[in-house]
N, C-alpha and C positions, 0 to 999 in steps of 0.2 A: 632567403640569398639566392630562389630558384634564377635564371636568367630566360629571356624570353625570346632573345635575338630574332625578334620581328623585325626589328628594319635592317640587319643586313639577309634576311629571306626575303621581305620585300623589296631588297635594293638588289638583289640577284636575279629576281621574275622582272624588276623595271629593267635591267641592263641586258634580257633575253628580248622581252618586247621591243626592244628599242633597235634590235640588231637588225642590219640589212637582212640574212636570213630571212626574221619576223617578219619583215616586209613585203621581202616575198611570197612566203605561205600564206598571208593574211590577204595578199590580192589574189592566188592564185582559187583558195578558196571560198572567197567573197567575203569573207570575215573582216576585212580591216576597220571598218567603222567600228563593231564591237570591240575591236583590241585598243581601241584609241581610247575609248570609255574606259575601260581598265585600267592603263596607263594611269588615265588622268587620273580616278580615283584614287589609284593606288599610291599616285606621289601624293596626292592631297592627306593623305592620313599618315604615309610616313614621316613626312614632316614634322607628326607631333609627336611619333611615339617612342624618340628619346627622354622625351621630358615626362610621357608615360612613364616608358620603363625606370624610371628614377625613383618615381611617385610610386608604383604599383604596391611597393610593401605597406601602406599605409593604408591602402583601399583597399579592396574584397573585389569592390564594383570594378576599377579599374582591372584589375590584374586578372576577371571573365574576359575584360571587352578585349583586351589585349592577345588572350589567349584566340579569341574568335578572330579575328585580327588576321595572328597567326594560322590558325589555321586558315584561313580564308585563301592565305599567298600560298600552301602548298598542296591545295585546291587547284589553283591558278598553274601552278608548278606540273600538276598532271594532266592538266591540260594543254603544256605547252609538248609536256613526253609523247601525250597523243598523236600530237602534230610530226614530233620525230620517226614514231614509230612507224606511222603511216608512208612516211617517205623514204624509210630504210624498204617497205615492203614493195614499195613504187618501187623502187631500186632492183630488189633480187627478180622482180617480175621480166623491168625492163633486160637483166642480164639472160634471161632465162624463157626469152619474148619466143622462141622457135617453138619451143615444146609446150604444148595441151598441159602433159603434168607439171610442169611450173604451173600454169592459170589454177589447175583443178587446187593443187595446193593450198592456195592462197583463193580460193574462191568466194569466204568472206567476207574479200576486201573489194566492195561497193563504196566505188569513188561518190555516188548520188547520196547514200542512204550516209555517207562520213561525213559529208559536207553537212546534211541535216542534223545529224545528232551533234555537230559540234558546235554548232551556229544556237543550237536547244543551250547546251553546255556554259556557253561563253555568257550566255541572256542573264542564265540564269545565279553564275558570279559575279556578274555585274550588279544582281539584283542582293548577292548576299552583302556585296565588299557595298553597296548602297547605304543599305540597313546600321553597317559598319560605321561609316560615316556621319550619318544623321547620327548617330549617338556618342561621339565626341565632345560635342559642343558642351553637354552639359558636365564634362570634366575641368572645362577651362585649360586646357592645353596649349602650352606657348609652344613656338617654333624650333629645334633645334639642329644643330649640325655638329655629326660628329669631332671639331675642333672646340665648340663651347663646352662639353661634357664634362663634366668637374671631377675628377677622383679625389678621394681622400689621401692626403696625405701625411705620410707618417715623420711622425719628429721625436729624432731623438737626441741625448746628450752624453757627455765623457765622465760622471759619475756613475760606479758603480759600488754595491759592498763585496768587497771581494769575498769575505765568510759566507757567502749565499751563493757561494759561486763554485762546482763540484767537477772532478774529473777535467779541466782543460791547465793543467801544469802544461803535458808534452807539449800541444799545441801553443802555448803562452811563449815557452823557451824557443820556439823554432821564428816566433816573430820578434822576439828579444835579441835575438842571435843575428835577422834580418839588418834591424834597426844599428847594433851593434859592430857588425866586423864591419872592417873597411875595404873599398870597393874602386877600381879604377874610372876614371872619366869623370866627363863633366856633367854627362846628364845625371837627373835626379832620379835613384835607382827606387821602384813603383812595385811593392807587392802585391797582387789583387789576392783578396780572400773568399775562397765561393764556397756556396753550399746552398742549400735548400732552407728555404722561408721558417725560421722559426728555430734553427737548428743551432745560433749560438754565434751566428757573424759578432754584431753586432758587442757581444758581451764580453767577448774575445777581445775584439779591439778596446772595450773600456778595461778590462785586467792590464793590458800593456801600457796603454795609455797612463795608468795611474802604480803603473810598476816604479818601485824607488829608484834602481837604475835608470832606466830612463828621464825619469824627470833631471836626473842631475847631470844627465847628458846630454842634454839638448837646451839652448838656450829659448826657444819659444817650443809649446806645444799645442796646436790647432786641430780642433775640436770641429766639423762641419756636415751637417746633415744635408745631402744632398737633393735638392727639389728634384720631379718627374723630369721638367724639360730643358734642365742644365743649363741656367742661364748666367752668360759670365758675370754678366752687372751682379746680380743676385749676389754669386758667388765669391766675388770680390769682397762686397757688403760683409757679407757673413763670416770670410778668411779674417779680414781686419777686424769684426766685432769680435771673433774668439781669442784671436791674437795680443789686444788692444783695450777691448770693453770698449770701443768708439763707436759710435753710431756715425754710418753715413749714409742713410736713405737718401740725402735731399742732393747729395751728388749725383753732378754725370760719370759717365763713362772714365773719362781723363782722368777728372780730379781722383776718382777710386782708383787709379791705375796707380799715380802719382803715388796716393795715400801706403800703399800695397806693400811700392816699391821701399817706400821709407821704413816699413815695419819690418821687411823680410829685410835687409838692405845687410848683407856678413857676415847674417845671424845661422847658426847650426839649426835648423829646425824640425819638426816632428808632428806632420799632419796626418788626418783620419780624414777621408772620405766615405763616410758614412750611406750606404743604401744606395749606390750609383745603378742606373739602369740607360742611361746616357748613349747609344751603339754610332754617334756619328765621331767619327775619328777627328774630324775638323774641330768639331767643338772642343776636343781634348785636347787638342795639340797648342788650338788657343791658349787655354787656361795653364797648360804646362809651361809655355812658355812666358809668360805671365809670374812667373815662381823661381827662372830662373836667378833672379838675384840674390839667393839664399849664399851661407856657406857651403861647404864642403861638409858632406860626411849628412846633411838634408835627406831626412827617407819620407818617402808616402805609403800609409797604407792604406789597399780602396777594400770595403765589403761590397762584395755583389751575388747576386741570386744566377749571372748569366753568366756562362762560360767567354761568351762570344764578347763582351765587356771587358773578360780577364784580359782576352788575347789580345787586343786595341789598347790596353791601359798600361799593361805588365814590362817590365821592363826583367826581370826575373819570372821562374816557372810560376805560377796560380799554387795557394796553398787549398788544399781539398779539406773543408773540415770535416771530419768522421762525425758521425752518430757516438752519443754518449752513448757507454757501455752499460747493459743492463742493470748491473750493481750498483752503477753510479743515479743511473736513471731513478732506480728505487730507491736508492738513499733522499736524491733530491725530493720525490714525490714525498715520503714520509715526514722529513723535513718542515714540507707544505700544509701536506695534510692533517698534522698533529705538533702540538706543543711541546716542546724538550721533554722526552721520557713518557711520554702519554702511548705512547704507541704498543709499551710492554701492557697494555691493561687492556688493550684490541685485538690481540691474536687471531679472532675469524675476519678483522677490517682487511689487515696486513696480508693477510694470504689473499680476500678480495680484492687489495690494493694490488699484488703481485700480479694477476691478473692483467689490471688497466693498466698498470706499467706495460707489460709486454703490446699492448694497443700501441703503445705510443712511437714505437718500434727508432726509439734512440735521439727523439726528438727533442729540444728542452723544453721548449715552450708548451708543446704537446701536454707534458707530465706537467709545469707550472699550471696550466692551466687547469687539467685536472683533478691537482692536488689541492687547488687552490679552490674547485668548486664543490670538496668534499669537507672540506678545514670546521664547515660550521655544521657537521651532522655525523650524528655517530648512528644512525638508524643501516640497520645490516641491509635493509631492503633499498633503499634509495646508493648504498654503494654499487649492488648488485646488478641494477640499471644503467648505474654508467658502465660497469663494466660488459654488457651484454648488450647495450645498446650503439648505434654506429653511430659516430661522432659528430658527425652534421646535423643529428637529431636532437643532440645535446644543445642548452640552450649558452651563445657563447658572447660575453661584452666583446666592446674593442677592438682590445689588444689582445683577442687570446687569440689562439693559435689558427684556427680558419678562416678569420678575418685577415691576419697574415696571410694566408696562403692566398686567397681570396686578390690581395695585392696584386699578386704575381699573374692570376689569371685575367685580375682587367687592363697589366700592360701587354697580353697578346693580342695581335690584330685576329678578324674575325676569321680566318679561314683557318687558324689555328683553334683557337676557341672551339668548334662544332668539331674538328677532327680530337680535338681533347678528352673533350665529353662525352663523344663515342663513346671512349676506350673504358667506360667506367661499367657498359653492358656486359664486361668482364667480370669475373670473382677476380678477390685481390689474389696479389699474388702468381697473379697470369701472367708466363713469358711471351711475349711476342718477338716475333721478326718481321724484318721489313717485304718479306714473301707474303705473310700472311696478311698480313694489317694494311697496307696500302691499294691494296687490290678490293678491302672491303670500305676505305675508305674514297676508294674510285668509283664502285658501284651506288653509293649513297651521294656521290657528285659532289662532296667537298672539296675537291681538286681546282684550284681554281690559280691560271697563271697571267703575269702579266705580259708574257711571251704567248709570239701566235703558234710557234708550233713545238713548241715544249710540252716535252714527254707526258704522261699523268704518272710514270715510274719514276720519273725524276723527279715532278712536284712533288710527288709523295717523299722521296728519299730528302729533298730539300726538308719536308717539313720534319720529319723524324729529327732528322739533325738540328734543328732549331725549338724542339721540343725537349731534347736532350741537354743543349745548352743552356736550357734556361731552367733546368732541372726539373723539369713536369717527368720525364723520363730517366731512369739511371740502367745505365748498361749492366748487363749480367755475363755473358762470354762471346767475345770475340770469336767466330769460328770463319773456316775459310772463306766459302760462299757468303755469307753473310755474318749478323749476330744477333746475338738475345736482348730483349729490356723491359721492363718491370715499371709499374708505378709501384711508390711508395707510397704506405698503404694510408699515409695519411693527405695525402695527393688524390687517391681513390674516392675517401671521401669527399675531398674538394671536389670534384667530378661529380659526384651522384650531390651534392647540394644546388649544384649549378644547373641539374636536367632534372629534379624531382620528379616531374610528372612525365617524360619523354622517355625513357631510358629504365627498362625493368628486368634487375636479374636475379629479384629474389620470388619470385613468382604469389606477389599480392599486387592488387591491381586496385590502385584508386582511381583511378579516373581513364576514360575509355580513349587520351589522345595516347597512350604508349606509342613510342613509333621504333623502338628497339627493344627486341625483347631475346630476353635465355630463359628459354622454359626445360627445368628438369626433371623428367619424369623420375627422379630417383625419390622427388619430394613432393612430386603433385599427378594422382591421373591424369591422362591426356584428354578423359570425360570433362576434366573441371576445366578444360582451355575455355576463355571468354568469349561470349558471341559479339563483345565488339570491340575489334578489331581491324577497325576502316581504314584506321591510320596508319596501319603498321607499314614498315618500309622496311626492318630485318629482322628474321627471327629463327634463334638459334636452338637447336632442339640436341639435348642433353640425355643420350640413351646408354648410361655404360652396363645395364642389365638385360639387354636385346627385348624392352617392353615395344619399343615402335617398329612393329614387325607386321601390322596390320597396312594394307592398302587404302579401306577405308577410314585408317584414322589419319593419315597424310592426306589423304584427299580431304576430311576435314581441316585441317590446319589447313592445306590452301585456300578451301572454297571461302573460310572468313575473310582473308587479306590479299585482294584485289590487287592493293596498290605495293606488293614488295620489289625491291629491288632487289635483296640478302636472300637466301633460304639456304639455311648451314645442315643438313642432315649427317652430318660427318659421324659415323660412328653407328649409324640406326642397322636395323637390321631386316628392312621387307626386301619382299624380293620383288615387286614390282611397280616404277613409280607410275601414279593413276594420272590418267590423258588428262585429270582439267590440269594441270601444268601447263596445257598452251595457252590458259586462260589471263596467264600470269606475264604480260603483255609486258611490261614495265622493268622484270626480272635481268638483274645485270652478271647476278650473280649466283651462280648453281656449287652446293659442295656437294654432293654423296660419298667422299671417300672413306674408304677401308667399309664396306658394309660385303660382308663376304656371302654373302644372298643373293642378292641382285645378278640377273643375266644377263638382260638387255635393255635399254632404254627406248621408251616409245619414240614412234619415229616425230609424232607429234612436237616433240620439242625442239626443232628443225624450225619450228615457227614463232620461236622467239627469235625473233630479229635485232632486240636489244643486249643482248646473251653478250659479257665479255671475258669472263669466267667459268670454265665449264673442269671442276674438279673430281676424274675417277680415277684418282690414286688411290691402290690397295683395293678397288674393288677385283678380288682376282676371281670372280666365274664369270663375268664379262664376256660375252662370247663376241660380238662385233659391236662397233658403230654403229651409229643410226646412217641408213644411206644414204641420208636427206642434209647429211653434215654438213654440206659445203653454203646450203644456205643460211647458216649463222655468221651473218656479213662481216658481225660486228666483235668476233671472239677474239680477244687479243692473251689469253691463256688457259693453256690445257691440259690437262694431265692427265697421262692413258694408264690404264693398267689392261691387256684384252688376252685376250683367249686367241687372236687369229694370228695367223701365220703369216701372212702380211696384209698390208693396207691399202684399201684399195684407192686406186689411180687417182679418180677423181673425188677422192674424201679430203683426209686433212691435207693436203698440197694444192690445194684451190683456196685453203681462207689464208689468204694475202693480207689480213690486217692480224694473223699474228706475232706476238711480239715473246713469249715464253711457251715453249714446247718440252713437256718431260712426260718420257715412258720410265715407267715404273715396275718392275714384277711381270713383265710379259716376258710368259718363259714361254713361248710356243714362237713368238715372233722372231723367224729366220734373217727377215730382210725388212726395211723401210722404203720408202714410196721413193721411186726412181726422181720423179721432180721436185723433190726439194727444195732445188734453187729458183720453184717458185714463189717461196715463202718471203718475199725481198724486205719483208720489215723486220723478220724473227733477230731477237738480241739475247736470248738465252734458249741453252738447248741442253738438256739434260737425259741422258741412257742408261740404266742403272739395272742390275738384277734381272737383264736381260741376257737369259744365259743360252741359248738358242740363236744368238741373232751372230750371223758369221761376217756379214759385212757390212759397208757403210754405204750408203749411194757416192758416187763421183758427184751429183749436184752438191753436196757438200760442201766442197771447197769453193763454190763458187755465194757463197752467205757471209758476204762485204761487209753485211751491217750487225753481225755474231759478236759480243762484246762476250758473255759467260759461255762455255763451253764443258758439261761433267762428265765424262765416260768411265763408266766402274762398276768391277763384279760381274762384266759379259765375259766366261769361260770360255767360247768356243768364238768368240771374236778376232780377225787379222786384222789388223792395222798398216801391215808391211805392204801389202795388194802394192803390186806393181802399176797397175792402172791409172793409183792416186796419186802417185808420185809424178808430178806432173806440175812443171813450170809454174808459178803464177807469180803477177805483180807482188806487190809489198802497197794492197790495198785494205788489209784488213783491221778491222776496231778491238780483236780481241782483247779482253783487259784480265779474265780470271779462267787458269784454265784447268784441270782435274783428272790425271788420268790414273787409274790403280783396277787392279781388280782383274786386267788382261794377262791370263798368265803366259799367253803365245808371244807376246812381243818381249823381244830382245836387245833392241833399242828403238831410240823415240824418233818416228818418221818428222820430218820435216813441216810435212805438210802438214798435221797436225796444229801447226801454228795460224794456217789459213789464210797465210800473208801478213801476220802479225808481230815479227820480229823486233820492232820498234812502240807497241802500243801496250804488249802484254807487261802487265804490274805485276800479277801474282800465279805462281804455279805451284801444283800439288802434285807430285809421283807417289803411290805408295801403291803397296802389295804386288811390286813387277820382281817374282821371284825369279827372272831371267834374264835380266836388264844386269848386264856387266857394266858398262861404263856412259858416261852421258856424251853427248855428241857435240862435236867439234861447236855448231852454230848458238852455244848456248853463251858466246859472247858477244854475239850481235844482239841479247835481248838487254838493249841501254837502258830501257825503261825498267825493268824490274824491280819491285822494292819488297818483296816476301817470296820464300823459296821452303817448302815441307817436302823434304825426301823421308817416307816412313815407310819399314818393312821389304829393305830392294837389298836382301842378305848378298847376293852376288855383288853387287858395287862394289867396286875397291877405289874410285879415285874422283876427285871432281875434275869436271869439263877444265881446258887448259885457258887462262883467258880471264877468269872472272873474276880476278882482282881488279880487272877492268871496269866490271860493273857497282857503277858510286851510285849508283841509286838505289842500290841493295841496302836493305835495313834491318830485315830477320831473316835466321835463317833457322830449321830445325832440324836437326838428322836423329831419326830412331828407328833401331831395328836393323842399323845397317854395320855389324862389325866393326870389317874392314875398313870402313871409309869412315865410322867414325873415330878409328885409329889415329888415320890418320889427317885428324882433323883436332887433334890434342890442342889445347892454346901451348904456345912457342914455340913446340919440338916438332909437332904433328905435318907430315911433309906438305900435308895442302894450307896448315895455315897461312901462309903467307897468301896464298888465294881469297881468304877471306877476314883477312884482320883486319880490315876495315868496314868491317859491319857491327852494327852499334847491337845489337841485341842477337844473340846465336846460341842456341842450345844444341848441346849436340850429347845423345842419353847412350852412353858405354854399353 
């Protein structure tokens, strides 16, 4: 089931080579002719790649040819990166052209040598591609485009053996109630049933469809398995056939419409639209208009894997189908794996079966797949093999769980496929959050947008929402500044199955093509690191026992992986980052967080002009930041823990590309740099556990791009300084504000909003022991959606006018005894101010 992505990778490379920027680069460096050859050869091979990807499962030789082509595409991408890096280095030289020090810092940047070297590399890349192109003829491949790729269609029907369905009584009753309960209005009620592939949505719809009370209540029952393209004419033909048994394939659209009207006219019908993928609202509206001839009381149930589909078609809140309980899964498994009563003779197999069922995590089709797989064997070793193997390594038939989940994957656009597949490098049950995952996607070049100026962080957030909507991610916890989510174990197995030779999180190496590697020093010694890591783009080093304390070990990791984009050393314990870090020219993400031993970074790190994310959070012994940090001209996210008392003025605040800046546990830090207003692109600022920080710079109030601001646990910080209480225009863009653990604060100053009274959506006020009242400007927060007030014991009342905050949907109050008393439902003095809020939690 492995995916090669060769078509899309080649397309991305061709798009770059064809851009105006690379037209200029090729002319400037005298490599235009070689670039043109690259483009022509790439395009010629790419034309047949889709056919090759469809056929590669039947031919090992073809599979290896695809791998060679994809590797060649990655090599060309590395070439493109080198030109981008050279452009960044020249930009630094240009900015610092008045100083000999800058020129010395980049003394290795000889333009003539670079031009000669790159000309040779491009020529070599052309030779490799020509060899790949010469081999394609022997496979007799056909040119194909994305529009004519045939996907496997799923076909379902209405019959179900009710005695074989376990644990769905409550869900069935919910749907039956929807069908039977009367409603007002002419619009046909539509209930979307949503869940991961294989969870049992179709089975549930079949149960309801065959319920006796439902049969007698509706004149017509219609079952339609919806095809992917949501063709209206084909849907009309299917509806007519299900309702009447009549074939209408030879009719045109007008004739089909007349037959459909006659079929539904004045009749109360119940229709199941099973397995809907269509996200085009116009098509859905067109179909629904064709169904309006039915009688009052008609109903439609839709099954879908996509929350976006549910939002488009539903007239009533979607029904999220829950996973089966462990007990129900075990009952289903035993029913399939054994003949009736036979399990009593095989206690040993039942115990193994209990472990197998746990792997299924409540997904009915997974239980059926593994139960059916074992029904023909009573050999204990066979059962143990299934229990101890990754699901994606087990044999799968067409209607088993992984092929069923693969349908969802096949419907993903390319840009989401690679983001999803990358996540398999993390272990099962790993909790992600957007602040962690998006920078990793960004560093690997996965984020693409049709809009010219869309920020990568916004693109990443959009991708996460799409994957959540399509059930590839499941939200775990909604936090104030972010939220957490994870992949279902079976979805993780799916991800592993589509990237088998590119992502490795198990410390087993089958090929030299691994591009994303998680290396766990708890399971394998660092000396056993493979030599062949030339393709590696992401390296995650897990070090729970402090084994990565050697500079030479870290240097070895770096020296074997020259094309790294991501280097994740969080939790390691080495004292010095080796100087050879400067050779990782393509490095975009460097995480050294929670290293309690490292004291300083080599200044050579500032030679990494592509670096976008630098995480030093929790590195409590770092004495100072590199003196030339201002040369990191691509840096977008910086997390800092430092022992410095002040930050140099020509350092962080010269990084005009910064979007996210965080200061964590900077115990000695007394003052931030005064010229913070130079960070004109800053969107998020976090200041936490900086107990000696006494004031904030005046320049803060000029950060009109700031969207998230958090000031937490800063004991000496005075936020009421008069010089900050200056008038400013309402031009801010703040969305989230967190103020907590600032004991000097007695009332919230208005300047803290940064002119964002009309844009602030989420506000957290906590651990403010001396705040006794909320300011009058609270009533001006017209966009406020959620408000959290925690552990403010002196706070005695809500602000006047809060009843006018109509956008407020969520209010949580805890650890505020006086305020809680005033907010008691119906009887509290402040209840009228918040009675309109939908979600209220008041802890006594």
